[in-house]
C-alpha positions, 0 to 999 in steps of 0.5 A: 714718695709713694701715695699709700705711704704718704696717705697712711702717715697723714691719716695717722697724723690726723687720727693718732696725734693727740693719742700719741702726744698724751701717751708720750707726755703722760709721765714727763708732763712735758707736752712740748718735748712730746710734740717735738719728738713726735714731729721727728717721728713723723718726718722719719716715717715719711722718709722710711715708709715709702722705701720699707713699706708701712708697718702693720701698726703705724701708731705703735711704730711712731710711738716707739720712734718718738720715745727714742727721739725724746730720749735723744732730745733729753740727752742733748739738753744736758745734765740738769735735773729735768733732763736726767728725769726725762732720760730715766723715764724715757729709758724705761721700757724702750726694749719692751717691743710695743710694735704690735701692741695697741696704743692706749687712748689718754686723750681725755686725761690730756684734755683735763690736764690742759684744763687744770686750774694752774693753766690760765683760763683763757688758754685752756681750750686753745691748748687742748685744740693744739695738743690733743687735736693737732690744730695750728696756732693760726687756725686756733687764733681764728676760732678765738678771734685773736692773732696767731702770734699772740695765741702762739705765745700763750700756748708756749707758756701754757706748755711750760707751765704744765712741765714746771708744775708737774701737772698730772695727766688724769681725769680728775675726781668728781669734786674737781670737775666743775672747774675744768669741764667747761674748758674741755667741752669748749675745746671739743666744740671748737674742734667740731666747729672747725670740721663743720666748716667743711660742709660737704665733707670733702676735706679729709683733715676737717672730716676727720676732725669732726669725727674726732670731736664727736668721739671725744664728746661721746667719751665725755658723755659716757664718762659723765652721764650726770653732767647735763652740759656733757650730754647737751654738747653731744646733742648739739653736735649730733643735731648739726652733723645730722644735717650735713648731707643737706648742706650742699645740693647735687652741684655742690652749691650751699643750701641754707637751713631754711631751704634744706630737704629734711628727707636728707637729714639723718633722723636716727642721729636727730633722735639720739640728740633729742634723747640726750637733750631730754636726759640733760633737761631732767638733771635740772642744771641748764647751761650753754650747750643744753640751750644751744642744743634746744635751739637746734631742736626748735629749728628742727621742730619748725622745719618738720611741722611747719609751725612758726616758733620764732618767738620761742627761738628768740627767748632761747637766744635771750637765755643763752645771751644772758648766760654767755654775753657772746657777740656771736650769740647776739648775731644769731639772736638778731637773725631770729628776731628778724623773723619774729619782729622784723628786720628793723628791730633785728638791725637795731639789736645787731647795732648793739654789738657792732662796736666789738672789735672782734667782729671786724673780721668775723664773716657771719657778722657781715653776712647777717648785717648785709641780709638785714640791711637788704631787707630794710631797703638800704641797698648801698650799705647792704652791698658794702656789707656783702663785699666784706662778708664775701671777702672774709668767707673761705668756702667758695660755695658760700661765697657764690651764695652771698654773691647771688644774694648781693645781686638779688 
């Protein structure tokens, strides 16, 4: 296989997967069948494009092939009513010649479909990550602190629910939004966080994932300008993305926030984030993402002005913890409390969430614990916590940073 053909196929897979799944499943509501058909289309592309050359419109080529594959799969399923409906729908327009036509973007509609009240609340965001952004069950499970096997089963059941219930693919009316918007924003943020884990932006798949998440966040903010949480999420993501150039030094080593050079930050992106945060605040309905964006804003203010604002940061974390009850927020609050009130106080706060079984393999918990133990002089316990944090960390640069901290 020639490298250009493989690169093109992989790029389309990363950037067009959700768009194509959404379009294929928009009428049948059968997400699993759309995924199967698209998988076969990608396999054919990898076989054909190196020999025939890449088509001028790869997405349209894949859509046409996947629609035919879906038709074949429906035929193989037999003569039941569902199969007959698929045959009829996929037969319509097969000769329409879409090879040069643009592919409409139905991803936001698919996101809201996955957030339908008929879908179990706990699987809505994971379902979006898989069908819209193409993440596998293992990656999604790690983001939601559960097992890959359990997550896989839940995703299969959710797709079957969409098919059986005939849930429509559309952006809901405004009165329906409150029950669905949170899950959509959660999925977009989880996708961004997965891409954010590639600090240097050298992993193409994760870099594209970050870009896709930002695109979807912008789309949601544009569509829903009176929803403070949509604006807050975009502000949060922009604040984080603005710092990407400073997260690694010239040798590729990890640079913690406190040691970053603000001159490397994207200040235009930060200004946009601040404007979004002000607009969200003016709506008078604070929520999780607005609070998280406000925390980012507070960190930037401290770095820019040199003003110690840790008590304010702790108060923001208090509000966020009261709202979410998240052990992840509790960990971050403890680290802020260490700056405001000392490591002993912070360690006592961290102990309050230590019994949460989900944290056993959560790297940031062990890194935070190791840092706090080290500050209190509990060297042996700190070393054990560092060992766990280093073992759980997948980024080599962060592992080296932790190893240096362990040796201090």
